[in-house]
C-alpha positions in Angstrom: 18.4 17.6 36.5 22.0 18.3 37.5 25.0 18.3 35.3 27.3 17.0 38.1 27.4 13.4 36.8 28.4 14.6 33.3 31.0 17.0 34.7 32.4 14.2 36.8 32.5 11.9 33.8 34.3 14.5 31.7 36.9 15.1 34.5 37.6 11.4 34.6 38.0 11.2 30.9 40.5 14.1 31.0 42.4 12.5 33.8 42.4 9.1 32.0 44.0 10.7 28.9 46.5 12.6 31.1 47.5 9.5 33.1 47.5 7.1 30.1 48.1 9.2 27.0 47.4 7.7 23.6 50.0 7.9 20.8 52.8 9.3 23.1 56.4 9.0 21.9 58.5 10.1 19.0 57.5 8.8 15.6 60.8 7.5 14.0 59.8 7.8 10.4 57.8 11.0 10.2 57.0 13.4 7.4 57.0 16.5 9.6 57.1 17.7 13.2 56.1 20.8 15.1 56.9 22.1 18.6 54.7 24.6 20.4 54.9 26.0 23.9 53.0 28.3 26.1 55.5 30.6 27.6 53.1 31.8 30.3 52.7 28.4 32.0 55.5 26.3 30.5 53.3 23.7 28.8 54.9 22.3 25.6 54.0 19.8 22.9 55.9 18.3 20.0 53.8 16.5 17.4 55.2 14.1 14.7 53.2 13.1 11.7 53.5 10.7 8.8 51.4 11.5 5.8 50.3 9.2 3.0 49.4 11.8 0.4 47.0 14.1 2.3 46.0 11.4 4.8 47.4 11.3 8.3 48.8 7.8 8.4 50.3 8.2 11.9 50.5 10.9 14.5 52.3 10.9 17.9 53.4 13.5 20.4 55.5 14.2 23.4 55.2 17.0 25.9 55.0 18.3 29.4 52.4 20.3 31.1 49.1 20.4 32.9 46.3 17.8 32.6 44.4 19.9 30.1 47.2 20.4 27.6 48.4 16.8 27.8 44.9 15.2 27.6 44.0 17.5 24.8 46.9 16.4 22.6 46.2 12.7 23.5 42.6 13.1 22.4 43.5 15.1 19.3 45.9 12.4 18.0 43.2 9.7 18.4 40.7 11.9 16.6 42.7 12.9 13.6 44.6 9.7 12.8 43.5 8.4 9.5 41.8 11.6 8.4 42.9 13.8 5.6 44.5 17.2 6.1 41.4 19.3 5.4 39.3 17.2 7.8 41.9 17.6 10.6 42.1 21.4 10.1 38.2 21.5 10.1 38.3 19.6 13.5 40.9 22.1 14.8 38.7 25.0 13.8 35.6 23.3 15.4 37.6 22.7 18.6 38.8 26.3 18.6 35.2 27.5 18.2 34.2 25.3 21.2 37.0 26.8 23.3 35.6 30.2 22.5 32.2 29.3 23.8 30.3 28.1 20.7 27.3 26.1 21.9 27.0 24.6 18.4 30.6 23.4 18.4 30.2 22.0 22.0 27.4 19.8 20.8 29.1 18.5 17.7 29.8 14.8 18.2 32.5 14.8 15.6 34.9 16.2 18.3 34.6 12.9 20.2 36.4 12.8 23.6 37.5 16.4 23.1 34.0 17.5 24.0 35.0 16.7 27.6 37.1 19.8 27.5 34.2 22.2 26.8 34.2 23.4 30.4 37.6 24.9 29.9 36.0 27.6 27.8 34.8 29.2 31.1 38.4 29.7 32.2 40.1 32.0 29.8 43.5 31.5 31.3 43.2 27.7 30.5 42.0 28.0 26.9 45.5 28.3 25.6 46.4 25.0 27.4 43.6 23.2 25.5 44.5 24.8 22.2 48.2 23.9 22.3 47.6 20.5 20.6 45.8 22.1 17.7 48.4 24.8 17.3 50.9 22.0 16.8 48.6 20.2 14.5 48.1 23.3 12.3 51.9 23.8 12.3 52.7 20.2 11.4 50.2 20.2 8.6 51.6 23.5 7.3 48.3 25.3 7.3 50.0 28.6 8.1 47.5 29.4 10.8 48.9 31.1 13.8 47.9 31.0 17.5 46.1 33.9 19.0 48.8 35.6 21.1 46.1 36.8 23.6 45.7 33.2 24.8 42.8 31.9 22.8 
């Protein structure tokens, strides 16, 4: 059996989020915001968040960049909205593991649409594009975690 239909479906999902991003636009009444950029390629993302206690009540973004970075942030906002801070950071860690080639993380259904980006892990130069959204999420949630300066 070939993986071609699955790969094609994943590519379409990525393009759908890129062309029709979810939760795009500045959040007027936000608790915090974070801006991250990839100086190598110029991709950038700003994330705004409104917390209700520890729960992500609302999350939006704006940004410019490649289909991978912009689809990733769109998918991320959908996934973490309504979750608490620790759940969101756990999903960020899981996604990072998937980007570093973890088969276990790649098969974890809790990543939702983000699993469509698992093929990016085969292209080290593009991993940073996919992780940009989660760098912003970590920053906006104040987790103190820093991005890997080597690109992953």
